[in-house]
Phi, psi and omega in degrees: 000134187272144180296150180292330184270002177265116185286149174286332179225166174309139176295145180255116189250125175265120182255111182252101183215127180281342177277107187299317182302307179301315179305314182290320178297310179298319175299317178300312183295316179293325181285314182294308186281331187235354176078011182289147170271127188253133172246128184253148174221131178271358179202167182296320179300306176303315177309320182293313180301313182291335177295328181269320182285322187263347180046062176296162180276337183200152178231133175252122189231133173284150180277316183261107177217154177294150176080237179281110184275175186298323178298315177296319179298317182295321182290327177289320179297316179295334180276350181258120182304332184291328182242359190296337182266359183286130176297138184233134177237126169272126178234109189212167176269355178286106193255345184299150181304318184296319179294321178290320172302317177298325175300317181291313180303327180282348176122005180292136173282321180221151175230117181249137182258133176288147358282151182228137174293143178304324181294327181289318182293315178300321182292321182288327173296316178294326179294309184288337175294335185272348177288126180285155179301323179294318178296320182292321182292320179293318179296319181290325180294331178292326179290318184296322182279001176091007175272137184260036182265094180291339185271352165109000000 
């Protein structure tokens, strides 16, 4: 019997990052080091479209982008039953505690601060892919209820 966490195909990761150089470096690293299939979006609006059309296994989202920013994108994704269960990682230069809390309140499963080593991002992707939909819903409900436990 096959484990529930072993994909039948390479995981498809949607990388939503407006910095083209960083997006390309991360895409190459994730594909080369982990064998992930990478889907790229240069802004939150394109990321939203691709989240629905491409049905990625996980989405890595920058916070600060023109138009639809990462916080807004996460809230829209979590509010749509079609995308609510997709694991989300916020990857941003915003390092203050309040900003991290905003990321978790917006629906992030993990919040990583740039710069990040590719192996750390790969580990975070694998970690959030192992979170069950029920555990994700319980953690988000804790935030709604005013509990500040981001780790679950």
